[in-house]
N, C-alpha and C positions, 0 to 999 in steps of 0.2 A: 677658420679655413680647414677643411677636412682633407686628408690625403687618402687616395684609394690606391691599394696595391693588390696586384694579382699574383698568384703563385702558379707557375706553369712548368711542366716538364720539358726537357730538351728533346726535340724531335729526333727520331732515328736518322733523319737526313741532315743532322747538324754537321758543322764543319769538322768535328772530331776533336776539337780542343777541349770540349766538356764531355764526359762520358754520358751515354744514353741514361735517362732517368734522373739526371741531376736536377735538383729543384733550384730555380733561380727566380728573382724578382723582376717584374715589369713595373717600373716606378713612375713613368711619365705618361700621362694622358692629357688630351686637351679639354677644352670646356664642353665639348660634345661627346666626351667619353671615348674618343678615338686614341689609339696608341700613337705616341710621338716617337718616331724612329728615324734613323739616318743610315745610308749605305756605307758600311765601313770599308768595303773592298770592291773589286771589279765585279761586274755582273755575273761572270761565269767562274768566280772563285770557288764556289761550292762544288760543282761537278768536277772541276780540275782537282780539288783537294781529295775528292773521293775516287780519283783515277777513272772517271767515267766518260771523259771527253776526248774525242779523237778527231784527227784530220787526215785527209788523203787529197793528193793533187796529182795531175799528170806529171811524169818525170821528164817529159819532152813535149814540144808542141805536137798536137794530135789532130788528125782529120776527124771531124764529128759526123756521124751518119745524118743523113737528111730525114727529117721527120721521124715517123714511128717504125723504124726498121727493126725486124726480128734478128737479123744478123748485124749486130750493133758494134760500132766503134765510137770512142769518145771517152766518157768516164761514167762508170756505174758504181753503185753502192748496193751490195746484196746482203740480206739477212738470211743465212742458211737455215733450213729446217733443223730444229733441235738446239738452236743456239741458246735458248732460254732467256733472251733479252728482246726488248723492243728497241729499235733505233729511232730516237727522237731527233729529227733533223733540225739543226740550229741555223745553218747557213749553206748557201750554195752559190756558185758563180762560174762564169766563163769569160776569160779575157782573150780576145782575138789577137792573133799575131800576124795575120795575112789579111789584106783587104778582101772582103767577100764579093762574090760576083753578083749578088742581088740582096734585097732586103732580107735580113737574117735575124729574126727574133729568136730569143733564147728561152726555153721552157724547161720545167722539171717534168720528166716523164716517169712512169712507173707501172707496176702491175704486181700480181700475186698469183701463186699456185701453191696449194697445200703441200704438194710433193717437191716444190722448188721452182721458183719462177725463172731461174736461169739454169739451162741444162748443160751448157759447156762454157767454162771460163778459160778462154783462150790465152789471154795475157793479163795476169794478175799484178797489182801494185800493193805493196805492203802499207797499210795505214800506220800512223804513228800517234803517240799520245800528244794531246795539246799542251801538256806540261813537258817542255823540251828537257830531255835528259831522263825522263821517266821511261822505263822499259816495259810497262804493262802492255800486253798484246790485245788488240781489238778482236772481238768475236765475229764482227762483220767482215765480209770479203769485199774487195774493190778491184777494179782493173779497167783496161781500155779496149778490150775486145771480148765479146761474149755472144753466145747464142741464146735467145730468149724463148721461153715457152708461151706460145700464144702471142696475141698482138698487145703491146704496151698501150697506155693511154696518156694523154696530156693531164697532168695533175695541177700544175700552176704555171702561169706565165712569170718569167724572171726578169726579162730585159726586152724592151721594145726594139724593133728592127732599126738598123741604121741604113743610110743611103748606100745603094750598091756601089761597088768599086772604090769605097772609101772606108777607112777605119773609123770607128765611132769616136766622137769627141770625148774628151776626158769626162768620166762619170763613174758612178758606183758600179763595180764589177761583181762585188760580193753582196748577195741579197739575204738579209736576216729573215729566217723562217720561224725561229724561236719556238720550235716544238709543235707548230700547227699541223705538221705532218709526221706521223710515226709509222714505222715499217715493222710489221710482225714477221716472225720466222716464215720463210718462204716468199717474202715479198722483196722488192728491189725498187730503187729510184735510179734514174739516169739523167744526164743532161742532154737536151735535145735541141737541135737548131732547125729552123724552118727551111733554110737553104744552106748549102755547103759552107762550113766554117772550120777554120784551123786555129787552134790555140790551146790554152791551159785551162782546164776545169778544176774545181775544187769543192769538197764537201766538208763540213764540220758537223758532228753528230754526238749525241750522248747515248750511252748504252744503259738501259734501265732494266733491272730484273722483272721478269713477268710475274 
């Protein structure tokens, strides 16, 4: 019985426990030459360890603009020009606090302008690190009122509409996006309701160097 061993460097995106360039051994493969591995920590332990993961939520129940408004209220996340990072969207969600007057599906909206997709940030909210107690500041901006350059667009549907005049049945309010959407400097995303909704929105994102 032969043993196959590979020598691999630790990637620069490692947890930081081992310094970059450290040589380590990968000792377990299966009968098809695939690496045998197990997840030792939570799914987002790595970006949290590197202080790259941030959260923002509304600080009070907020009325969300109907559809694709350029004078926007709700919750937006903006990557200002010159930030030097891409915003990798991990999750987004909106929890209603008032029964809507009609079917109210929830969507991720967004847009981009090289000079800045948001021209006026009327009411900003300070994001915080996903590692509670960590004081690293996000490079992204966020807030609940803004003026948008040009017309935004629907990016992704997040939640199906519920019956008008009734709060939705218990269900998932936070939708995992897992980096399928990234926002370059000058771009933004926002939570959009098809009809009037009041509630708390939230974003989780990772800031990645360009």
